SETI-755550 format. One record per residue (C-alpha): residue in one letter; x, y, z. Coordinates in steps of 0.02 Angstrom, whole numbers, padded with zeros to 5 digits, always signed. Layout:
<rozas>
AXYZ;...
</rozas>
This chain:
<rozas>
M-01036+03050+01250;I-00880+02980+01175;L-00966+02882+01038;A-01080+03043+00993;G-00914+03156+00987;W-00846+03036+00877;A-00982+03043+00754;L-00966+03230+00753;I-00773+03232+00721;T-00798+03098+00588;L-00940+03197+00484;A-00825+03341+00500;S-00670+03238+00437;L-00729+03167+00273;A-00682+03330+00192;Y-00501+03257+00215;F-00535+03129+00095;D-00594+03240-00046;F-00431+03236-00161;S-00503+03347-00280;E-00514+03499-00167;L-00419+03558+00000;P-00527+03578+00160;P-00514+03746+00247;F-00412+03676+00384;V-00277+03605+00267;V-00277+03773+00174;E-00245+03862+00328;K-00106+03757+00397;L-00009+03764+00222;P+00128+03785+00186;V+00212+03668+00299;R+00372+03563+00293;F+00371+03391+00200;E+00195+03446+00137;T+00179+03279+00051;L+00213+03185+00210;W+00113+03297+00323;M-00041+03277+00202;W-00037+03091+00212;S+00001+03085+00385;L-00161+03179+00409;R-00261+03062+00307;V-00192+02907+00390;H-00219+02994+00559;V-00408+03034+00527;A-00450+02860+00454;A-00348+02768+00609;A-00444+02869+00736;I-00619+02855+00665;T-00591+02672+00650;S-00497+02634+00807;L-00600+02753+00949;P-00757+02645+00915;L-00670+02495+00916;C-00580+02541+01091;T-00746+02597+01160;I-00841+02444+01129;L-00693+02334+01184;M-00689+02429+01355;T-00875+02355+01390;R-00918+02215+01501;A-01020+02133+01361;L-00874+02122+01244;Q-00757+02074+01371;R-00865+01927+01411;R-00844+01864+01217;R-00663+01818+01237;T-00626+01765+01055;L-00711+01916+00985;H-00638+02028+01123;R-00472+01966+01074;W-00479+01970+00881;L-00552+02148+00889;G-00415+02193+01015;R-00285+02147+00890;I-00352+02249+00750;A-00371+02393+00865;G-00195+02380+00945;T-00117+02363+00764;I-00215+02519+00712;V-00167+02616+00851;I+00026+02565+00877;F+00067+02563+00679;A-00046+02698+00604;L-00110+02834+00741;V+00029+02844+00845;P+00160+02875+00697;S+00038+02984+00607;G+00001+03088+00755;V+00186+03115+00779;V+00217+03190+00621;L+00078+03301+00619;A+00132+03357+00795;F+00275+03460+00735;D+00152+03569+00647;A+00045+03589+00767;K-00046+03761+00812;G+00008+03831+00955;G+00203+03798+00941;T+00318+03708+01055;I+00197+03686+01199;V+00059+03601+01097;T+00181+03503+01012;A+00238+03428+01176;G+00073+03402+01228;F+00029+03289+01068;L+00188+03209+01090;L+00158+03168+01273;S-00016+03093+01219;A+00060+02998+01091;A+00194+02915+01208;L+00065+02870+01336;V-00028+02793+01190;A+00124+02693+01120;W+00187+02638+01292;F+00043+02573+01374;G-00025+02507+01206;V+00130+02407+01178;R+00124+02352+01365;G-00050+02306+01358;V-00035+02196+01209;A+00125+02106+01303;A+00011+02092+01460;A-00128+02011+01359;R-00006+01878+01268;R+00061+01822+01450;R-00127+01818+01509;D-00089+01959+01635;L-00274+02019+01633;V-00248+02155+01777;T-00093+02241+01686;H-00173+02226+01513;A-00345+02306+01592;R-00236+02451+01667;A-00148+02489+01511;M-00306+02488+01398;R-00370+02604+01508;H-00240+02729+01478;V-00245+02709+01296;F-00429+02728+01273;A-00408+02893+01391;Q-00272+02964+01283;M-00386+02931+01137;S-00534+03021+01210;V-00438+03175+01215;A-00494+03184+01033;V-00678+03219+01101;T-00653+03302+01276;S-00526+03427+01194;R-00656+03501+01082;A-00781+03503+01223;F-00648+03602+01324;L-00623+03728+01169;L-00818+03752+01168;V-00826+03794+01355;L-00659+03910+01341;D-00746+03999+01190;R-00908+04020+01295;L-00783+04113+01429;N-00712+04217+01304;V-00541+04139+01354;D-00411+04199+01224;P-00406+04094+01074;D-00217+04041+01095;R-00221+04011+01282;A-00384+03908+01247;Y-00301+03798+01120;V-00154+03752+01252;I-00282+03731+01392;A-00381+03629+01283;L-00254+03506+01249;W-00149+03493+01411;A-00292+03483+01528;P-00383+03328+01441;V-00219+03241+01426;L-00154+03261+01595;L-00348+03233+01681;S-00355+03065+01569;A-00204+03014+01621;A-00238+03044+01811;V-00424+02960+01792;A-00357+02815+01713;E-00221+02791+01843;L-00347+02825+01988;S-00464+02699+01909;S-00347+02554+01923;V-00308+02585+02100;N-00406+02463+02212;I-00489+02577+02346;K-00540+02434+02456;S-00353+02380+02485;I-00307+02563+02526;L-00440+02597+02645;E-00384+02430+02731;H-00203+02490+02728;I-00240+02643+02806;R-00355+02556+02926;K-00206+02454+02974;V-00099+02593+02999;S-00225+02697+03101;R-00231+02555+03217;V-00049+02529+03232;F-00024+02715+03279;R-00161+02702+03400;E-00085+02551+03482;S+00091+02642+03485;S+00015+02794+03550;L-00062+02688+03684;L+00090+02601+03724;G+00189+02753+03737;F+00058+02838+03846;V+00073+02697+03968;V+00276+02706+03960;R+00278+02883+03993;A+00152+02875+04141;R+00242+02740+04215;A+00409+02827+04211;L+00305+02988+04291;V+00218+02893+04416;G+00382+02781+04473;P+00480+02924+04551;L+00330+02999+04629;V+00305+02850+04723;R+00474+02830+04772;H+00477+02996+04843;G+00316+02975+04935;R+00402+02839+05025;
</rozas>
């Protein structure tokens, strides 16, 4: 699904690299502050996205993870593109995003998550902390997938006749937050949580039984003495 969405986005984005004619999206956005910076940021962001998303997708597969040398080098390429091209250009574009301040905040949050977990993931890989590396990379991939899932949300909301301005806000924030939640939950060790719950339940049952015995003895003791 992610790669299919990536292919559609790539086809739709090729017009951004036609220097002889401005695509409709750009014409709609103009004029913007710092037009030259914005235009180059758009092209860098699109180029970085269409190269890094498929790389990150295959890096998440078991097949490539078993090929450590190839995984390491492709990871370095993807990490460099994401941290030094995708995130900075996305931050520039965020300030002129459709939908105003609330949408800008959503894009900046997503960029911050990618930057934070991207740097953490690289650092963890360098010190061979594969658990932290895997968790961080799941967050990076989850936020990058927002480019696809956000468009899916827009299609659904359009079918439901949701107001376009409201739909745009929902279609951004919902994937950003849901992707972060899914990435975090996928890092949780369900077995250890269930084992912890069982231990707590066992302690609670034993404590309850002990309390019941103590209370019963406290009640029966005076009755026995009174009976004497």
